[in-house]
C-alpha positions as a printed Julia matrix, in Angstrom:
64×3 Matrix{Float64}:
 29.16  -5.75  -3.47
 27.49  -4.32  -6.57
 24.58  -1.9   -6.28
 21.95  -4.41  -7.52
 22.8   -6.9   -4.76
 22.87  -4.1   -2.18
 19.43  -2.85  -3.27
 18.02  -6.39  -3.14
 19.38  -6.89   0.38
 18.01  -3.53   1.58
 14.62  -4.21  -0.05
 14.28  -7.55   1.76
 15.0   -5.84   5.08
 12.5   -3.06   4.37
  9.68  -5.38   3.35
 10.29  -7.6    6.39
 10.2   -4.5    8.64
  6.94  -3.29   7.05
  5.36  -6.72   7.51
  6.47  -6.78  11.15
  5.11  -3.29  11.84
  1.76  -4.03  10.23
  1.28  -7.36  12.02
  3.06  -6.86  15.37
  3.41  -3.08  15.68
  7.21  -3.3   15.94
 10.23  -4.84  14.21
 13.57  -6.26  15.2
 15.07  -5.48  11.8
 17.78  -2.83  11.88
 19.19  -0.38   9.36
 21.45  -2.21   6.91
 23.78   0.8    6.76
 24.35   1.79  10.4
 22.41  -0.84  12.43
 20.1    1.85  13.87
 16.43   1.31  14.67
 14.01   1.5   11.73
 10.97   3.78  12.05
  7.71   3.13  10.19
  5.2    5.79   9.23
  1.96   5.62   7.29
 -0.17   8.32   5.64
 -3.23   7.11   3.74
 -2.07   4.7    1.02
  1.57   5.73   1.42
  4.12   4.5    3.93
  7.81   4.69   4.56
 10.7    3.28   6.52
 13.61   5.38   7.73
 16.53   5.05  10.12
 16.33   6.86  13.45
 20.02   7.83  13.14
 19.38   9.85   9.97
 22.16   8.03   8.12
 20.28   8.59   4.86
 18.42   5.28   4.77
 14.85   6.08   3.67
 12.33   4.06   1.64
  9.06   5.73   0.66
  6.16   3.94  -1.03
  3.25   5.75  -2.63
 -0.15   4.17  -3.0
 -2.49   4.48  -5.94
């Protein structure tokens, strides 16, 4: 799988997880790399998603 398709797949999982966390407080989405649980954290306008297994899967978003 090329890197563009992989990034698109991971992005869809991340945005679904963020939506779940903000509406339900939890998500059933799992890390696309190791199938570990995704953790959500928020600080002001910024937020991020990372894998609990520390496999290197981290998405950080900065607000304006």
